[in-house]
Each structure stands twice: as structure tokens, then as C-alpha cells.
C-alpha positions in Angstrom: 24.7 2.4 5.0 26.2 4.0 1.9 26.0 7.8 1.6 24.5 7.2 -1.9 21.8 4.8 -0.7 18.4 5.4 -2.2 15.9 7.0 0.1 12.7 5.0 0.2 9.5 5.9 2.2 7.7 2.7 3.2 3.9 2.8 4.0 2.1 -0.2 5.6 -1.4 -1.4 5.3 -4.2 -0.7 7.7 -3.4 -3.6 10.1 0.3 -4.1 10.8 2.7 -1.4 11.8 5.4 -0.4 9.3 8.4 -1.9 11.2 6.8 -5.3 11.4 5.3 -5.2 7.9 8.7 -4.7 6.2 11.2 -6.4 8.6 12.0 -9.3 6.2 12.3 -7.0 3.2 14.5 -4.5 4.9 16.8 -7.3 6.2 17.2 -8.4 2.5 18.0 -4.8 1.3 20.4 -4.2 4.2 22.3 -0.9 3.7 21.4 -0.6 0.1 18.6 1.8 0.9 17.9 4.6 3.3 14.5 3.4 4.7 12.0 5.9 6.1 9.3 3.8 7.8 6.1 5.9 7.8 3.1 4.6 9.7 -0.3 5.8 8.7 -1.6 9.1 10.0 -4.7 7.0 10.9 -2.8 5.8 13.9 -0.5 8.8 14.5 -2.3 10.6 17.3 -3.9 9.8 20.6 -7.3 9.5 19.0 -7.8 6.7 16.5 -9.0 7.5 14.0 -8.3 11.3 14.1 -11.3 13.6 13.8 -12.2 14.4 10.1 -9.7 11.7 8.9 -9.3 11.7 5.1 -6.8 10.8 2.4 -5.4 14.4 2.1 -4.3 13.9 5.7 -2.2 10.9 4.7 -0.8 12.8 1.7 0.2 15.7 3.8 1.8 13.3 6.3 4.1 12.0 3.6 5.2 15.5 2.7 5.9 16.3 6.3 7.9 13.2 6.8 10.0 13.8 3.6 10.6 17.4 4.6 11.6 16.5 8.1 14.2 14.0 6.8 15.5 16.5 4.2 14.2 14.6 1.2 13.2 16.6 -1.8 12.7 13.4 -3.9 12.3 9.8 -2.9 11.1 6.4 -3.9 7.8 5.3 -2.5 6.6 1.8 -1.6 3.3 0.9 -0.1 1.2 -2.2 0.7 -2.6 -2.3 0.8 -3.9 0.9 2.5 -0.4 2.3 2.3 -0.3 1.4 -1.4 -3.5 3.3 -2.0 -2.1 6.3 -0.1 1.0 6.0 -2.3 -1.1 6.2 -5.4 -2.9 9.3 -4.1 0.4 10.9 -3.2 2.0 10.3 -6.6 -1.1 11.8 -8.3 -0.8 14.9 -6.1 3.0 15.3 -6.0 4.6 13.5 -8.9 7.6 15.8 -8.9 8.7 14.3 -5.6 8.3 10.6 -6.3 11.3 9.1 -8.1 9.5 5.8 -8.5 6.4 4.2 -7.2 6.0 0.5 -6.1 2.7 -0.8 -4.7 1.8 -4.2 -3.4 -2.0 -4.9 -3.8 -3.1 -1.3 -3.1 -6.4 -1.2 -1.2 -7.9 1.3 -3.8 -6.8 3.1 -7.0 -9.4 5.9 -6.6 -10.9 5.1 -10.0 -14.6 4.3 -10.7 -15.4 1.0 -12.3 -18.1 -1.7 -12.0 -15.6 -3.9 -10.3 -14.7 -1.3 -7.7 -18.3 -0.5 -7.0 -18.9 -4.2 -6.4 -15.9 -4.3 -4.1 -17.2 -1.5 -2.0 -20.7 -3.1 -1.8 -19.0 -6.2 -0.3 -17.0 -4.1 2.1 -20.1 -2.3 3.2 -21.9 -5.6 3.8 -19.0 -6.7 6.0 -19.3 -3.5 8.0 -22.9 -4.4 9.0 -21.9 -7.7 10.6 -21.7 -8.1 14.4 -18.5 -6.9 16.0 -17.0 -10.4 16.4 -17.6 -11.4 12.8 -16.5 -8.2 11.1 -12.7 -8.5 11.1 -12.7 -12.2 10.1 -15.1 -11.4 7.2 -12.9 -8.5 6.2 -9.9 -10.7 6.1 -11.7 -13.4 4.0 -12.7 -10.8 1.5 -9.0 -10.2 0.7 -8.6 -13.7 -0.6 -9.6 -15.7 -3.7 -12.4 -18.3 -3.6 -11.6 -21.3 -1.4 -8.4 -19.8 0.1 -8.3 -20.2 3.8 -7.6 -17.3 6.2 -4.2 -17.9 7.9 -4.4 -18.8 11.5 -3.7 -15.9 13.9 -0.4 -15.9 15.7 -0.3 -17.7 19.1 -0.7 -15.7 22.2 -2.6 -12.5 23.1 -3.2 -9.9 20.3 -0.6 -7.0 20.4 -1.9 -3.8 22.0 -2.1 -2.0 18.7 -4.6 -4.5 17.4 -7.3 -2.9 19.5 -7.4 0.2 17.3 -7.6 -1.7 14.0 -11.4 -2.3 13.6 -12.0 1.5 14.0 -9.1 2.2 11.7 -10.4 -0.1 9.0 -13.8 1.6 9.1 -12.3 5.1 9.0 -10.0 4.3 6.1 -12.8 2.6 4.1 -14.9 5.8 4.5 -11.9 8.0 3.5 -11.2 5.9 0.4 -14.8 6.1 -0.8 -14.7 9.9 -0.5 -11.5 10.4 -2.4 -11.0 10.5 -6.2 -8.0 10.8 -8.5 -8.2 12.2 -12.0 -7.0 9.4 -14.2 -4.9 12.0 -16.2 -2.8 12.4 -13.0 -1.6 8.9 -13.4 -1.0 9.3 -17.2 1.3 12.3 -16.5 3.5 10.3 -14.2 6.4 9.1 -16.4 8.6 7.4 -13.8 8.5 3.6 -13.3 5.6 2.0 -11.5 5.8 -1.5 -10.1 2.7 -3.4 -9.1 2.9 -6.8 -7.3 0.0 -9.1 -6.5 -0.5 -12.7 -5.4 -2.2 -15.4 -7.4 -4.4 -16.4 -4.5 -5.8 -12.9 -3.7 -9.2 -11.6 -4.5 -9.5 -10.9 -8.3 -10.1 -7.3 -7.4 -6.4 -6.7 -7.7 -6.2 -8.3 -11.2 -8.8 -5.7 -12.3 -6.9 -2.9 -10.7 -3.6 -4.0 -12.3 -5.3 -4.0 -15.7 -6.8 -0.5 -15.1 -3.5 1.0 -14.0 -1.6 -0.6 -16.8 -3.7 1.5 -19.3 -2.9 4.7 -17.4 0.7 4.7 -16.2 3.1 5.0 -19.2 5.9 3.1 -17.5 4.1 0.2 -15.7 5.4 -3.2 -14.7 3.3 -5.9 -12.9 4.6 -9.1 -11.3 2.5 -12.0 -10.0 3.6 -14.1 -7.0 2.2 -17.6 -7.3 0.8 -19.2 -4.2 0.7 -15.9 -2.3 -2.1 -13.6 -1.3 -3.0 -10.4 0.5 -2.5 -11.9 4.0 0.8 -13.6 3.1 2.2 -11.2 0.6 5.3 -11.0 -1.5 7.6 -8.9 0.7 6.9 -11.2 3.7 7.0 -14.6 2.0 9.6 -13.9 -0.8 11.6 -10.9 0.4 14.7 -11.8 -1.7 12.7 -11.9 -4.9 11.0 -8.6 -4.0 14.3 -7.0 -3.1 15.7 -8.0 -6.5 12.6 -6.6 -8.2 12.9 -3.3 -6.4 16.6 -3.0 -7.2 15.7 -3.3 -10.9 12.8 -0.9 -10.5 14.9 1.8 -8.7 17.6 1.4 -11.4 15.1 2.1 -14.1 14.0 5.2 -12.3 17.6 6.6 -12.5 17.6 6.0 -16.3 14.2 7.7 -16.8 15.0 10.9 -14.8 12.5 12.9 -12.8 8.8 12.6 -13.4 
């Protein structure tokens, strides 16, 4: 790895651990970046979820990770739940984030009719019997008529047992957290937003909202992909190229 490699903190979604989530993308990037793989605080301790779990806990976890690795400033990339946490962190600590890249963030912490409808649907899924809840949650991530991918062969990995409780806790934490839209407007560094053409239209609405707030915003659609088969998994070479351009723009803009 080059001594000048860009430092990037990667955050996963609420289901898959970070090392698995970004394996294909990191293989494409090779030694070009200094990757810091940051799993969610949601799963960091012996109790899952932690007592009094909230989004500030995730924000503080990023700061601790950056400080522990000697990073004053860094690029930030997050998918789904990790994308939402990345947005919250950038709103709270813009001076530390050289650039922000998010892949279908689970939430933008902004009120709108569409987001209220989304949370109503999430709440309805939470009322389903245990065996139906996770499949329904996964279906909700997809556009109409898009089939949920078949699960991998074999027994579920041990970490999967903590995910239903993790989804419930993160959903509650999202609904309790808000970001002042002016925090996004003040962030001048580049923001990259990727989304799949087969995902729930929830992310199209989010893209349009954030495009009106972030002054240096770029969105990219990945045709034929969706939230459960997303860009950095299915097209890692294309995402790596997009991130290289994105990080280069950050150097030309300067600090937020």
C-alpha cells in the first residue's frame, strides 16, 4: 500500500459484516486506499443491541475509530444502514469528512410524505410473526415484481442470529434521530449517491431530496441492480472507478 493512499472508513448495512460487504470492492481498489472497515456499534458489544442504542452512538464510534487510527480527516463510504450513519456523521462533523459516498442509505433523517409512508411500511413489517418478518423486510427493499434473491446454501452464519433484533433497534434509532437540512447545505465537499434501478423507489425520492441540499452532489444509477444485489457487489470495477473520480474531486475542492 502506498504511503499516500487515501484513508477511507467503510460502514456496512444492518445485515452483512463490513469485511464481507466490501470484499469485492476492496479487491478492485487494491493498495490504492487505506481501508478502515468499521462495523456498526449496533453489533460491537456482547449485548445486541446495546442498551439505549441510538444514532449518536454510531457517530461517536466513527470518531473513536478515526482517532484510534490517527486520522484527522478521511473519506467516508456507507451502504444502507451504514450510509444513513455516514450522513448523520457528515452532518455532525463535516470538518473531518473529505468526501462522502453512500449507496442507498437507509434514511436521510429528513421528514417528507415519502419517508413517512416508508416508516409506516416498516412498522407494518415489524408486526408480522417472527418467521415472516425478515423475508418481508427484504422484499420491502425492492421494486414491484422484483424477486428476493435466494439465500446462500447451507446453514446461516452465526452472526445472522443477531440481525432481526439489530434491524428493530436500528429502525427505532433512525426514527428518533433528525438532521437539520442546513447541515447538509453547509457541506461543500463532493457527495456521491449510488442506487439500483430495481430498488424500492424510496431511494429515488431520497436522491432527489439530497440533490437539492448538498451543493456538490453526484448520483449514479446502476441498471438491473437493487438493494440486495448492490453496485459494489455486482459491479465493483465500475464502483471503484467512480470512487476514484469522486476522491479526486475532493482533493480539488479542499476541506469542507
